[in-house]
Structure formats: C-alpha cells, structure tokens
N, C-alpha and C positions, 0 to 999 in steps of 0.2 A: 503493500499499500504505499501511497505518496505521503510525504510530509506535509501536513496541512499549511495552507497559505496563511499569512497574518490575516486577521479578522478585519483590520482597519488600519489606516495610516496613522491615526492618533496614538495607538498603543499597540503593544505585543501582547495583550490580555488573551487568555484562552477562552475557549467557549463556556466553560463553567463560570468564570469569572464575570463574563458578560452577560450570561444568563441571570446571574444574581444582581450585578450592578449596571448592566448596560442601559444607558438612556434614562436612569433614575434620577429624579430631583430630589436630594435629600430632604430639604426643607421648604415648604411653600406656606409655612404658617400652621401646618397640621401637626408638626412634632410626633409624626406616627411612623413606626418603623416600616409599616408596609403602606402602599398606596391606598388612601381612603376611598370608599365606595361613595362617590358624589352623588347622591340619589337626588337629582334636581332636573326638572323639566325646563326651567327658565333661570335666567341669571340677572340679578339686579345691578343697577348703576347708582352711583353716589349722587350724581346730578347730571344735567344736561350736557355740561362741558365734557364729562367723563364719556357721554354717549357719542358726542362729536368726535372726540379723540380717537375712541375705538372704530368708529365708521371710517374715519380718515385712513387708518391703517388697513382696513379691510377692503375698502374700495380702491384706494390708490397704492397699496402696497406697504407692507410694513410687517414687523414681526409681532404676532398676536400672542398674548399670554393669557387670554380669557375668550370667552364666547358669550352671545347673548340668548342662544336658544339651544336646547340639547340636540336637536336633530343635526346641527351643524358642529357639534363638539362637545366633549365632556373631559374633564381633567383624568378620570380614571382611564378612559380610552386613549388619550394622548400618551399616557405613561407607557401603556401597553405597546402602541405604535412605535414609541422611540426605542424601546427595548428590542422589539423584532427588527427594526431597521439596523440597530447596533450589531445584532447577531448575525444578520445576512451581509453586512458590510454594504448596505444600501444608503441612500440619501434620505429615504422616507419610506414609510409603509401606512397602509390603509387596512382597517379591520372591518369585517362584516359579520353578520349574524350566522353563516355557515360557509363551508367551502364552496358549496355550489353557488351561493350568493355572490362569492368573491369572482369566480370565473364568468358567471353570467353578467354581472354588473360591468366587468372590464369589456366584454364583447358588446353589450348593449350600449356603453359609453362610446367606444371608439369606432365601431363599425357601422356602415350605412348601406344603403341599397347599392348593389353592384360590386360589393366587397366579397372577398374570398378567403377562405381558411383552409390550410392543409394541416391535418392531424393524423397521428398514428393510431393504428386499429387496437392497440393494446391499452388504450386510454379508458378511463372510468366510463361505464356504459351510460350513466346519466348525462355526463358531459357530451357524449357523442349525440345522445338523443335530443338535447337542447340545440346542438348545432344543426342537426340534420332536420329537425321539425320546427321548432320555434323561430330559429334564426332564418330558416328558408321562407318563412312567412313574411320577413321583411326584405326579401331580395337578397339575402346573403348565401352565397353557396359554400359548401363544404366538400372537400376531397379527403378521403380515407386512404392511408397508404399503409403498407406492412412495416411494422416496427422493425428497424435494423437494416431496411432496403434504402440506403442513401441515394441510390440512383433514381429509384421511383419518388422519392421525396422531392428531389431536385426536378424531375420531370413533371411533378403535379403542379409546380408554382406557375401561376399565370401572370405574366409581366404587367406591372401597372394596376393589377387587380388584387393579387394576394396581399393581405394585411397582416395576416398572422401565420406563423409556423408554431404549432403547439404539439407538446408531447409530455410525457411523465418520465421520471427516472428516479429510482426503479420503478417500473410499470406494475400494473395490477391486473392479473395475478402472477404473471410469469417472471416479474423482476428483471426485465430487460433493461439495458443501460444505454443511454443516448450519447453520442459523440458530441460534447458540448461545444468544443472549439469548431468543429465542422458546422454544427448547426448555427452558431453565432456568425460564422463567415458567410453561410448561405443566405441568412436573413439580411446581413449588410449588403451582400452583392446584389440582392434582389429588392432591396428596399422594404422588406417585410420585417415587422417586429416579431421577436421570439419570446415566446412564453413556455415556462417549464414549470410543471406541478412537481415539487420535490417533497411532498408530504411523507413519502416512505423514507426518504434519506434524513431529513432535517438539516439545519445548517451545521449541526455537529459533524455530520459526515460529508457534507457537500454545499459548496456556496457558488451557485451558477452565475451570478453576477460578475464574478471574478473572471469568467471565460468569455464575457461579452454578451451574455443573454440579457435581454431588455426588461423582462419581468419575471420573477419568481413568485409562485403561490403555494399556499398551504391549506389544507383542511386543519385548522388549529384545534378542532375537535380531538384530533388524534394525539401526536406526540407532544404538541405545545401544551395543551391543556393536561394530558397525561394521566388523568384519573377517571375517564369514562363517564364525567358529570357535567360537561358543558359542550355547547356547540359554538363554533366560531369559524371564521376563514380570513386569510390575510393575503394581500398583494404587496410585494416590495419592488422598489425600482428607484429611477431617477425622480429628483423632487418635482420637476415640471409635469411629469406624466402622472405622479401619484397626486398632485394637487388637482388635476383634471378630474380624477376619480372621487377625490373627497368632495369637490363641488357637485359632481353628479350625484353622490350618495346623499347630499342634502336635498336633492330634488326627487330622487327615486324613493328615499325614505327607509332604505335597508340599513338601519343603523344597529350597532351593538350596544345593549344596555349596560350600565356601569357594573352591575354584578357579574355579568359574563366576562368583562374585560378583567376584573378583579380575579376571577377563578382562573382564566388562561395565564395572567401574569404570575400568580402563585405556582401554576404548574410549570412555567418557564424556569423557575428558580432551580428546579431539579432536572431540567431537560438533559444536560450533558452527562449528569451522573446515571440517569436511567438509560439514555441510549447507549452509553459505552458498556453498561451491564448486558443490555439486549443485544448488542453487536456480538459480544463474546458468547453468550448463551445461545444465540441463533446459529452461529457458526458451529458450536458443539453439536447441536440438534441435528443440523443439515449433514454434518459429517457422520452422525450415527445412523441417520435414516438412509443415506446414501449406501452404506454398508449391509443394510438389513435386506434379506432375501424376499420379503414380503412387500417392498415398496418398489415399484416399477422405475421411478424417476424422480429427482429432487431438482427443484428450481430455486437456486440460490446463488447470487453473483460471487459470493465468497469461495465457491467450489470450482476447481479447474475444469469441471464438466460443464459449466455454464458457458453459453456462446459468447458473453460479454465479460469474462472473468478478467481478461487482460485489461480492457477498458476500465473496468470497475477498479481495479487496483491502481491505475493511472490516474483517476479522478477522485477517487473517494477515500476518506479517511477511515471508514468502517462500511460494513455492507448491510447494515439495518437489523431490524428485529422481526422480519416476516419471513417464513420459510413456506413455499409452496411445494407440494408433493403428490404423487399418484399411488394410490394404494394398489396392489395386485388384487383386483377384484372388480365387481360391477358396482352399480349405483347403491344396492342394498349393503353389500359387504363394506362399502366405504362408510356408509351411515352407521353401521353396526360398530365399526371401528372406533368412530367418533363417539357413540353413545357410551362405549365402555371407558372412556377417559374420565378421569376424576379431578384433574386440576384445571384445565381450560374450560371456560364457559362457552356454550354453543351460542354464538351471537355474531353480528356484523361488527365492523369497525376494527380498530387496531390502535396500537401506540399507548395504551393505558397500563396501569400498575398490574392489572389482572390479564392473564393470557386468555385470548379468544380464539376460537376455532370455528370454520364454517365450511360448508360444501358448496362452492359456487353454483353447481347445478341446481341447487335448491334456492339459496338466498338471493341470487342475483339474476338467475335464468330459468325460473320455475315455469314461466309463461311459455317457454319454447319446448319443442319436443327434444328427444335425445339426439336426433339426426340434425335438428336446427342448432343446438348447442354445439355439436362437433363441428359444424359448418363455421361457426365463429370462434373455434379454437377452445371451447370448454368441454372438457372430458367428463363423464360422469363420476369418475374416480379421482378427481382433483380435489385436493384438500388445501386450504389456506390457513396457516397457523401464524397468528400474531402473538409473539412471546410477550409476556409482562416482565415483572421483575422477579419472579420465583427462581429458586436455584435450579440451574441447568440439570444437575444430577437427578433432582426429583421429577423434572419434566421428562427426561429420557427414562426414567424407571416407570413412569406412567405410560409412555408410549410403548414401552417394551412389553409391559403387562397386557396392554390392549392388543399388540401384534402377536402376542404369543397365542392368543385365543382364535386369531384369524384363520381362515383356511389357507391351506399351502399355497394353492393358485387357483384363480378362476378366471374366467373370460373377461377381458377389458376392452375397452373401446380401441379401435385400430389407431395407430399413430397418425 
C-alpha cells in the first residue's frame, strides 16, 4: 500500500487528529467541549444596523459568521462541514439529509436539458435509477459503461454535452477500484466534471481530490456516522462549486437538522480508529474466506486475486471494511448460511460499529428474477459482509461454524 499523502498544506496532521480536531472552533461563547446542538429555526439581530451589516456581507461578498434563517445555515451544520472538508483536503463541503440527497442535489443543481452523464454499471442501484428515470424527464441523458473498461468510458463521452463522469471506488458490491489519475485526466481533457462516491473508502483510506477529482461524495450514514443511528450525505470540493450547492440547498430545502449534524460529527471523531480496525479485520476475514472450500469466490481489493489489487495498493492506504463473497450453493443455501451466523445483523447499510450482512439478491434486487439479476451481475449466492468493530477472530469463528454446517457443494449460478 502507498504512503498516505498529507491531508492538507497547513499541517502534517494525521487522519485521526483531523477527525477529532479538524475545522473545530474551540470557543464561540459556548464553552462546550462538543459542538452544541443549536436548535433554532431563526436567528435574531441586535438592531437594524446589524441586519444591514449582515446583508452587505451576504449580498456583496464577505465572510459570514452567522445566518438569519436555519434553512440557509446552522452553527452545528457549519462545524460538521468544516471538519469533513479538513478530512478530505477540500476547500469546503456541504451536508445533506442523506447520501441520495447529496448526489441528486448535485445533479439537479448543475445539470440542464441536453446534458449528459457517463457512469459505471457497478454504482449504487438507486443512483442509477435516478439518473435513468428522473433526470431523463428533464432532458438529461445517461450512459452506463462497464466498470474497469476505460476505453468504453472514454468512448461514451459526448463532446460539449457530457457534464459528469461518475463512479464509486470501491464499488458496491464487487469492490472494484477506479483509476483516479486517469479519470481526472479524462474529465479535464473533455471539460467534464468528475464525481467520485468514496463511501466505502472514507478519507482515511483515500482522498480523491488530491488526484484531481472535482467532487467527492459520501453517504455519511455509513462510516462517518459510524453507529447505525443517523442519515446524512456530503459533497466536498472547490469553494466556488460548493457555494453554488449551498445556495441551491437553501432553495431546494434539503437541509440537515442540527441533531443529525451533531451525531455525524460525534461519529467522525472515531472514524480513523474504526476504519483502521475494520481494514485489518476485513483483510483477515477475506483471506480466511478465500481459503475455505465452501466459498466460491471472494471480492476484496486487498486480495491478490482481485482484478484491481495493484491499483488499490497504489492509491489506497487501506482496503475498507466490506467483503463480498459467493457461497458454494444456491439462493437458499446462501440464506441458510447467513441465518446461522450469530454476530452480524441481517440488514442493509454498512460502516457502523455492528457487523451487518446481506444477500443482495434479496435486499436490493428482490423485484427481479434470478435470470434478470444475473444479467446485471448479481448472483443468487452473493453475500455482502460489512464488518463492524468486533474482533476478527470472533467473526471468523462465527463464519467457520456456519460454513461447517453448509452442504459440501451445490449448484451455483454460472459465472
């Protein structure tokens, strides 16, 4: 793995230091160790002169340290945005009520009729659906290309029309890794903005803006929040572009409430500690599963068998806490294996303190037939395991006990 690049020009602070202290304002008159939950819908002014002073800055440019109405800003939210921007090495960040709200808001703000998006096929299904259905109604076209096919990606770009090149890294559920330098160069050469969803990586393992990517986004519900108890999303990037998103947020109304912001900021303080533990544990689990005779295949970029292993080693400081694998059996044998496990909860999502496990054929693609799922790359025996912070030895013991009871071999979906 590569040596992580510095987080910012201003200091050589590591990810854990930044997660605890980054962007924090130590004292704004609150004398509170943690950022207070400023539960207010509106903000008062001492007199009319203060109103005019504020409006002069807001209308004609100036550094604002307050707001007049909570739809436009909140101190609890500002604190979270500064901390995330510091972690990403970004000029600014904007937070939203969910990861989907973040990506849809960006596209709705920037794109207009006649625009075009190129995205990879291993992206989150709901994001693809939004692009192919909702945006299509507004005259925005979307091209889906195979993840890892750089030639197809470049060929899909329409000169003077393509506004965004979008992918995830690592992707969900096969954990493919994008070539960031190539992606950024492709965007610059074609005057298209690049957007990368690095929810699975977190800025502890990867900071795409350092490679020239224009926007980075996260479902902050996952690793940022870290406790399976809050929804949020974030986009980070250059100050001018983020300001446009914040202005649009005040119109669209998709704001984060101060309690959400408080919970995510609380989670961020342990982000690096949790992610490094999950990196180590996930690699141990992946190596164990790859050796097991009742596992058909393991998808984890930390394994040499993964198609993007070398690229992941070159770009990432850790491989993440999600391991996908295929059980040697059909859809029922796979669900039986999951049902026998005692540590992970059967649930969607990832990145929290508790391990979560799911069968994508059910959770994300239940509305499709087995053949239809296979056509989009989802096998009935595929499992996604999102590790929490339990001990790797206990997780492996749990997996081993369940696999011990599994049939020796059974028919599986064709490759």
